[in-house]
KEMI-700147 format. One line per 10 residues: their letters; for each residue y, z, x of C-alpha. Coordinates in steps of 0.001 Angstrom, whole numbers, plus 500000, padded with zeros to 6 digits. Each point is the difference from the previous one (the first is absolute). Layout:
<filums>
a	Y/Z/X ~ ... $
</filums>
This chain:
<filums>
mpkkiyicgk	499507/499806/499906 ~ 502871/501014/502683 ~ 499095/496628/502008 ~ 501292/498460/496432 ~ 503105/501683/499650 ~ 501117/499108/503391 ~ 499163/496283/499064 ~ 502010/499912/496968 ~ 502783/501583/501315 ~ 503157/499892/497677 $
rnsysktdkd	498339/497714/497683 ~ 498155/500695/496717 ~ 496881/497434/500892 ~ 498395/498165/502814 ~ 497481/497088/499701 ~ 496992/500821/502071 ~ 499391/496041/501503 ~ 503919/500418/501195 ~ 501316/503584/500125 ~ 503067/498435/500781 $
atfmrikeda	500370/498368/496584 ~ 500613/502205/496840 ~ 499388/498968/496247 ~ 502612/498926/498083 ~ 500730/498347/496439 ~ 500333/496292/500888 ~ 501813/497736/497470 ~ 497770/497246/500499 ~ 497107/501100/498349 ~ 497190/497548/498439 $
mgngqlkvay	499282/502345/497396 ~ 503748/500834/499044 ~ 499712/504113/499488 ~ 501278/501079/503402 ~ 496939/500728/502338 ~ 500286/501679/502721 ~ 499493/498264/503041 ~ 499982/500487/504142 ~ 503394/498439/501149 ~ 502719/500346/502691 $
niqhgvdsey	503643/500229/498869 ~ 502001/497425/501488 ~ 503634/499537/500325 ~ 502134/497229/500951 ~ 503722/500026/501352 ~ 501496/496462/499422 ~ 503442/498736/501349 ~ 500994/496513/499028 ~ 496564/499027/499206 ~ 498219/501022/503217 $
itwltvgpqp	497374/503056/500025 ~ 502308/502382/502040 ~ 497508/503040/500538 ~ 496937/501246/498209 ~ 498204/503042/499452 ~ 496225/500767/499135 ~ 499392/503334/498323 ~ 497993/502309/497845 ~ 502427/500920/497257 ~ 499139/499132/496368 $
tdtttiipfs	503369/499933/499036 ~ 502958/498079/501403 ~ 502456/502945/499862 ~ 499376/501865/502954 ~ 499690/496914/502428 ~ 503193/498838/499993 ~ 501051/503112/502398 ~ 497255/499208/502821 ~ 500695/496736/499402 ~ 503893/499757/500688 $
kgmennfkfk	499461/502272/503467 ~ 497463/498069/501127 ~ 502284/497150/499559 ~ 502975/501140/501860 ~ 497985/501449/503160 ~ 499131/496683/500534 ~ 502479/498228/499300 ~ 503624/499930/501547 ~ 501984/500182/496741 ~ 499508/501695/496724 $
yekivadagy	500570/498421/496207 ~ 503217/500705/498069 ~ 498105/499661/496804 ~ 496901/500902/498835 ~ 498582/497741/497197 ~ 496866/501258/498027 ~ 498038/499966/496863 ~ 500046/502721/497466 ~ 496510/501492/501542 ~ 502191/501090/502955 $
eseenytyie	502462/502232/497987 ~ 500062/503879/500607 ~ 502763/502539/501108 ~ 498381/500382/503358 ~ 500392/496222/500686 ~ 503330/499801/498672 ~ 501068/503063/502222 ~ 498203/498727/503118 ~ 502244/496618/499623 ~ 503246/501847/499488 $
snnqlafikp	499355/502009/503113 ~ 499010/496948/501805 ~ 503369/498557/499477 ~ 498315/496882/497605 ~ 500948/498908/496411 ~ 497143/499997/497595 ~ 499629/497094/497461 ~ 496537/501628/498375 ~ 499412/499130/496285 ~ 499344/503286/498323 $
anykisktrk	496836/500861/498350 ~ 501440/499962/496418 ~ 502137/497033/500515 ~ 497757/497896/497226 ~ 499704/502493/497770 ~ 503115/501395/500175 ~ 501256/497006/498102 ~ 497975/499888/497219 ~ 501133/501450/496380 ~ 497131/502809/499704 $
ykndisrien	500885/501239/503393 ~ 504182/499993/499297 ~ 499004/501247/496560 ~ 497942/503188/501524 ~ 502278/503401/499110 ~ 497614/501564/502418 ~ 500761/498328/503331 ~ 502830/501355/501987 ~ 501729/497182/500764 ~ 500476/499307/496398 $
meynkdedhy	501819/503737/499936 ~ 503695/500845/500300 ~ 500512/501743/502809 ~ 503085/502054/501082 ~ 500423/500432/504239 ~ 502425/502493/499926 ~ 498176/502569/498362 ~ 496450/498578/501128 ~ 498528/499598/496426 ~ 498235/497774/497378 $
icknnrkltv	501084/498832/496495 ~ 496575/499419/497628 ~ 500492/497870/496993 ~ 500417/503184/498286 ~ 502977/500948/501762 ~ 498333/502958/502057 ~ 500262/500896/503161 ~ 497375/499862/502883 ~ 501231/501764/502697 ~ 498374/500925/503651 $
sniktskskt	496969/502803/499872 ~ 498091/499303/502750 ~ 499702/498130/503378 ~ 496994/498304/501331 ~ 499056/499335/503567 ~ 497135/497746/500674 ~ 498326/498666/502944 ~ 498636/496418/500260 ~ 496558/499084/501656 ~ 502436/498404/503030 $
gyksektvyt	501370/503490/500411 ~ 503736/499018/497877 ~ 501329/502779/498324 ~ 502161/498933/496452 ~ 501374/502495/498007 ~ 500243/499532/496219 ~ 502357/501427/497587 ~ 498214/501366/496794 ~ 502347/499833/496617 ~ 499128/501911/496933 $
cedcsdctyk	501402/499865/496380 ~ 501839/503305/499157 ~ 498667/499607/496616 ~ 497273/497616/498168 ~ 499666/501833/497107 ~ 500080/498297/496524 ~ 500636/496269/501878 ~ 499527/497537/498086 ~ 499384/497749/503005 ~ 497572/502265/501482 $
ssyikgknwk	496889/498029/499695 ~ 501773/496868/502186 ~ 501195/502380/502512 ~ 497046/501824/500891 ~ 496430/498042/500489 ~ 496819/500677/500505 ~ 497554/502614/498979 ~ 500062/503445/500994 ~ 497575/502077/497755 ~ 500937/503301/501177 $
ipmaeriknl	503944/500186/499242 ~ 500741/498512/496403 ~ 502664/497523/499494 ~ 502135/502274/498589 ~ 500413/502133/502862 ~ 499862/497162/502789 ~ 503206/499252/501865 ~ 501677/496915/501386 ~ 499330/499955/504186 ~ 501706/496879/501645 $
etsklfnrqr	498613/499919/503688 ~ 502310/497850/502443 ~ 501099/499278/503298 ~ 503678/499507/500526 ~ 499494/498411/503421 ~ 497282/497671/498891 ~ 502574/499198/496946 ~ 502934/499191/501972 ~ 498141/497899/502608 ~ 498334/498298/497230 $
kddlerilsk	504018/499364/498220 ~ 500559/498748/503175 ~ 497467/497485/500686 ~ 500327/498395/496415 ~ 503317/499297/500862 ~ 499191/498064/502940 ~ 496658/498106/498708 ~ 502063/499042/496820 ~ 502796/498385/502025 ~ 500119/496084/500961 $
egcelrmnrs	498392/501196/503524 ~ 497726/502675/498934 ~ 498428/496935/497578 ~ 500006/497601/502721 ~ 498312/502463/502414 ~ 497039/500896/497218 ~ 499798/496360/499167 ~ 499234/499226/503808 ~ 497679/502696/500306 ~ 497684/498746/497083 $
iqvegsfgew	500263/496675/501531 ~ 499864/500757/503426 ~ 497469/502672/500267 ~ 498004/499713/497008 ~ 499969/496406/501218 ~ 498186/500946/503570 ~ 497178/501537/498372 ~ 499724/497283/497348 ~ 499617/497310/502804 ~ 497374/502150/501677 $
kqdmgfrrfl	497985/499988/497117 ~ 500716/496301/498779 ~ 501039/497971/502741 ~ 497986/501778/502687 ~ 497339/500575/497818 ~ 499566/503730/501215 ~ 498886/502239/497057 ~ 497930/502933/501788 ~ 499516/501444/503743 ~ 496481/499681/501177 $
crgkqnvlak	500720/502374/503140 ~ 499558/503430/500028 ~ 502476/503071/501454 ~ 503871/499839/499983 ~ 500464/498774/503329 ~ 498090/497077/499315 ~ 501500/499171/496233 ~ 503382/500671/502194 ~ 499446/497526/502447 ~ 498777/497508/497091 $
sillamahnv	503384/500556/498088 ~ 502109/499142/503126 ~ 497896/496692/500363 ~ 501188/498977/496628 ~ 502967/501131/500188 ~ 500687/497803/503031 ~ 498497/496941/497808 ~ 502430/500741/497290 ~ 502780/499912/502449 ~ 498919/497063/501687 $
nklhnkiqsg	499578/498123/496632 ~ 503192/500998/498596 ~ 501996/499009/502806 ~ 498301/496564/500204 ~ 500840/499790/496512 ~ 503808/501257/500246 ~ 500548/497140/502438 ~ 498431/497450/498095 ~ 502491/500934/497016 ~ 502539/500578/502395 $
rtgthlfplk	500550/503413/499193 ~ 499865/501922/503216 ~ 503371/502076/499778 ~ 499161/500814/496554 ~ 499205/504124/499156 ~ 500216/500591/496258 ~ 499632/497872/497325 ~ 502984/499570/497928 ~ 500329/501446/496480 ~ 499709/496966/497091 $
eva	503439/499447/498445 ~ 499567/500796/496329 ~ 501966/497238/498238 $
</filums>
């Protein structure tokens, strides 16, 4: 057992046939039911359509990859990028804080970006985003015009060691509230609905970071960078799979997978350079936004 724990390390699982690999839920599944498969998490850093940096890791999610990815890139490059563009899977308070402390700008799509546009989300009175906030007195006001004041401050620690602080707001009086069933969701058989009180738990730092980031990604520059992320970064994986016909690693071990990925990246960059020369786009870095007529 101690040997197995040592092999697993900080992961939740590992494969007996490839001890460096981790079980992950893969999108591409023949059964379409999200079965677990042995895999590696491969990350691409793309600039001007070229893969400039890549990593191979055991992380089952993308959230914890951006910081080690950025550190590895900066340690090997003689410069660092001023802007970090990433998808919603990379959003977290820890990542925002690291990017800010590193004097960089984050262009990360918020995890709730798509759902926040729906009517159901905007009409959900239980969400903190849909409540009025009094900054001077630091309290929220619900639809029934009752105050939710600070009752507690929680400190939590992530698996990576990052400490975050969350503020808990509690309603001053939830008795005889006509909106109670809409505010308080979930079943708690120990406490009757009549005795339950509305609580909100939120991170002030994360709220400010997400708000600033949202303003950036909605700007013209942000729209252009996000569009190019979809084309260039997702396109690099698409070219591996479709153009090169590469869909599965046949080697085992992290170092072998990394070596194979580097060779694929080099081939991708050579093909990209050839295509850009042929089309006269060697001096271009970003695809322009289409003008709306």
